[in-house]
ROGU-88332 format. One line per 2 residues: their letters; for each residue x, y, z of C-alpha. Coordinates in steps of 0.5 Angstrom, whole numbers, plus 500, padded with zeros to 3 digits. Layout:
<rs>
A = X:Y:Z; ...
</rs>
This chain:
<rs>
MP = 492:512:498; 493:520:496
SA = 486:524:497; 486:528:490
LP = 484:524:484; 487:525:477
EG = 484:528:471; 482:522:466
DP = 476:520:462; 469:519:463
AP = 468:512:467; 462:508:464
PD = 456:508:469; 455:500:469
GS = 463:500:471; 464:496:464
LP = 471:495:461; 474:495:454
VS = 474:488:451; 482:488:451
AL = 482:489:458; 478:483:459
TE = 481:478:454; 487:479:459
VG = 484:477:466; 488:472:469
AR = 494:473:465; 497:476:471
PF = 496:475:478; 490:478:481
GV = 489:481:488; 483:486:492
YV = 485:493:495; 479:495:500
HV = 480:502:503; 477:503:509
PF = 477:511:510; 476:512:517
CR = 481:515:522; 479:517:530
VR = 484:523:529; 487:526:522
CG = 495:525:523; 498:532:521
YC = 503:529:516; 497:524:512
DF = 494:526:505; 490:520:505
NT = 483:519:503; 481:519:510
YT = 475:522:515; 474:523:522
AT = 467:522:525; 466:529:524
EL = 468:530:517; 464:525:515
GP = 458:529:514; 450:526:513
GV = 449:520:509; 455:516:512
SQ = 455:510:517; 461:506:519
AS = 456:501:520; 454:500:513
YA = 461:501:510; 462:493:510
DQ = 455:493:506; 457:498:501
AI = 465:495:500; 461:488:499
AE = 456:491:494; 462:493:489
LH = 465:487:490; 458:484:486
LA = 460:489:482; 466:487:480
RR = 465:480:479; 459:482:474
VL = 465:487:470; 470:481:470
DD = 465:475:468; 464:476:462
GS = 465:469:459; 471:471:455
AE = 476:468:460; 476:464:466
MP = 475:468:473; 482:469:476
EV = 483:466:484; 484:472:489
AT = 492:471:490; 492:477:495
VF = 487:481:499; 489:488:502
LG = 485:492:507; 488:499:508
GG = 486:506:510; 485:510:514
TP = 483:505:520; 481:498:517
TL = 481:496:525; 476:502:527
LP = 471:497:523; 468:491:527
AD = 472:484:526; 466:481:524
DL = 465:486:518; 472:485:516
GR = 471:478:515; 464:479:512
IV = 468:483:506; 474:477:506
AA = 468:472:506; 464:475:500
ID = 471:476:496; 472:468:497
DL = 465:467:495; 465:471:489
FG = 472:469:486; 475:465:490
LA = 481:465:494; 487:462:492
AD = 490:456:498; 495:460:499
AE = 492:467:498; 495:473:503
VT = 490:476:506; 493:483:510
TE = 490:488:514; 493:495:517
AN = 492:496:524; 494:502:529
PD = 497:499:535; 491:502:539
SV = 486:500:535; 486:492:536
DR = 487:487:542; 488:480:542
AY = 480:478:542; 480:482:536
LT = 486:479:533; 484:472:534
QL = 477:474:530; 481:477:525
RE = 485:471:524; 479:466:525
AG = 476:470:519; 482:468:515
FN = 487:474:515; 494:472:516
RV = 498:478:515; 497:484:519
SF = 501:491:518; 502:495:525
GM = 502:503:524; 508:504:528
QS = 512:509:525; 517:511:532
AV = 518:509:538; 520:516:540
PH = 514:520:543; 516:527:541
VL = 517:525:534; 509:522:535
AV = 507:528:537; 510:532:531
LD = 506:527:526; 500:527:531
RT = 500:520:532; 496:518:539
HD = 498:512:540; 503:509:546
PR = 509:507:543; 510:502:548
RV = 504:498:546; 507:496:540
PD = 510:490:543; 504:488:546
VV = 500:488:540; 505:484:536
AA = 505:479:541; 498:479:541
AR = 498:477:533; 503:472:534
SA = 499:469:539; 492:470:535
GF = 496:466:530; 498:470:524
DQ = 503:468:519; 506:475:518
VS = 507:481:522; 510:487:519
LD = 511:494:522; 511:501:519
LI = 516:506:520; 517:514:518
YG = 524:517:519; 526:525:518
TP = 520:528:522; 523:534:523
GE = 526:534:530; 528:527:530
TA = 535:525:531; 540:520:529
DD = 539:518:536; 531:517:536
WA = 531:513:529; 536:508:532
TT = 531:508:538; 526:507:533
LE = 529:502:530; 532:498:536
AA = 524:498:538; 522:495:532
LA = 527:490:532; 525:488:539
CT = 519:486:536; 522:481:531
PD = 517:483:525; 517:478:519
HV = 517:486:515; 519:492:516
SA = 516:498:511; 521:505:512
YS = 518:511:509; 521:518:509
LI = 517:523:511; 514:527:505
VE = 511:534:507; 505:533:503
EG = 501:540:500; 494:541:504
TA = 496:537:510; 497:540:518
LA = 504:538:517; 505:543:511
RR = 502:548:514; 506:548:520
VR = 512:548:515; 510:554:511
RG = 509:558:518; 516:557:519
EL = 514:552:526; 518:546:523
PM = 523:545:518; 523:541:512
PD = 526:535:512; 533:535:510
ED = 535:531:504; 542:529:507
DL = 539:527:513; 534:523:509
AD = 539:519:506; 543:518:512
KY = 537:515:515; 536:511:510
VQ = 543:508:511; 542:507:518
AD = 536:503:517; 538:499:512
DR = 545:497:516; 541:496:522
LV = 535:492:518; 540:488:514
AA = 544:486:520; 537:483:524
GL = 537:478:518; 532:483:514
DW = 533:483:506; 531:489:502
YE = 526:487:496; 524:493:495
VS = 526:501:496; 523:502:502
NW = 521:494:504; 525:490:508
AR = 523:482:509; 526:476:513
DE = 526:471:507; 522:471:501
AA = 515:469:504; 515:475:508
RC = 515:480:503; 508:483:502
RH = 505:479:496; 500:484:495
NL = 505:490:494; 509:486:489
GY = 503:486:485; 503:494:484
WT = 510:494:483; 510:488:477
SA = 504:491:473; 499:485:476
DW = 491:487:476; 487:488:482
WG = 480:492:484; 480:497:489
VG = 474:497:493; 472:504:496
PG = 472:511:496; 478:514:492
AH = 481:507:491; 484:506:484
SH = 484:499:480; 488:497:474
VG = 486:490:470; 489:489:463
GV = 492:496:462; 486:500:464
RW = 486:504:470; 481:507:474
WN = 479:510:481; 472:511:485
VK = 469:517:487; 473:521:493
HP = 467:522:498; 464:516:502
AA = 458:519:501; 458:520:494
YA = 461:513:494; 455:510:498
ER = 450:514:493; 453:511:487
LA = 452:504:490; 445:504:493
TG = 443:506:485; 446:501:482
TS = 452:505:479; 459:504:478
PA = 463:509:484; 468:509:479
HA = 470:517:477; 474:517:472
RE = 479:512:468; 484:511:463
VL = 486:506:458; 494:506:458
DD = 498:506:452; 504:502:451
DT = 508:508:452; 506:509:459
RY = 505:501:461; 513:501:459
LE = 514:507:463; 511:505:469
RV = 514:498:468; 521:501:468
LL = 519:506:474; 517:500:478
EA = 520:494:477; 527:498:478
RI = 526:499:485; 525:491:487
VD = 530:487:488; 529:482:482
GL = 530:488:478; 530:489:471
DP = 531:484:465; 535:489:460
AA = 532:485:454; 525:489:456
LR = 529:496:455; 528:500:449
TT = 535:502:449; 541:500:454
SA = 545:505:452; 545:508:460
LP = 547:501:463; 554:502:463
PL = 555:509:466; 550:507:471
AD = 555:501:472; 560:505:473
DG = 558:510:477; 555:505:482
LI = 548:505:481; 547:498:478
ER = 549:492:479; 548:485:474
RA = 545:480:478; 545:474:473
DR = 541:477:468; 538:483:471
VV = 540:489:473; 539:491:480
LT = 540:497:484; 546:498:489
RR = 545:501:495; 547:508:492
GR = 542:507:487; 536:506:491
LL = 538:512:494; 538:515:487
AD = 533:511:484; 529:517:481
AV = 535:519:477; 537:512:475
VR = 530:511:472; 530:517:469
QL = 537:515:466; 534:508:463
LD = 528:512:460; 532:517:457
</rs>
């Protein structure tokens, strides 16, 4: 979750939504995202809305955070339950950060229990938490599994110490297999690993080492993201001072191909440009909700939500978030009502990135399809338009042509 908040229209103090949005509640899958904004250290590349203990300031306590998140969930129930539509079951829950597993497992369990009490979890609900490899052990993971979590995503990033050092990651890469095994032992249905490629100083051999180490853990799911140097981060300052080079676009493309070749050979197929899964059941359904314009409520400082064509985002700092909830006020900072053009643009932008592709009938014009096919950027699969691997490498350019 990026730290900068966009501009928007003022959000109502009570968090109420337009009738047009409420009438769409239940028409699409509904998820809950919970942002936990705490980290032990700040990674040099990270632009997310996170805080170390020294950055939090007065009025903020990790010990009270679960209660604040639960207070927002009660607000969500009041806002959505206006009697005009049946309340949706929650299909997916995702706790991200930050490092959610810095909180006690009981606190994370209380948050999931509150979601179930207030909305009801679907029988097959996907319940995920992110975790740093050094923030959990078998006992903690067992507590999470007993609390209803069935999917865990470990921030591995790299298996090479000098690469992790550039990223300011502090975990020992040798610990990753241990925590994956602990998650399996605890009974987690799905285990995912997050990787980053293109770090300054990372060679092709380094990246191959990371891929092999990740696959040796036999994950169900792998996310592999190219490093982006975000303005305002410590990494950006080092690049600006000339201490580190900017990631090279050709190198990033080569490493994407390297990853795709190795992951596919190991039995993981792409289903979104940066995500691979062992089978359809291992795909992250929560993220698929984002990519297919589903509805979700984002809980926590800076969290973004979307319901029925209305998008809003909470105040950024945990102190401001806590103060709003303590006074019975919505933590929403601002919002926007998406018009038809924006909803169309986002649908094309996001659905083009997934393996299910786009329905050509949903496009306002299909004039770009023949030249894109001739250039080897898209292909037809049944009645859908899907990116080829070359198209995935040039996904932004493909989307621009589809929207022209």
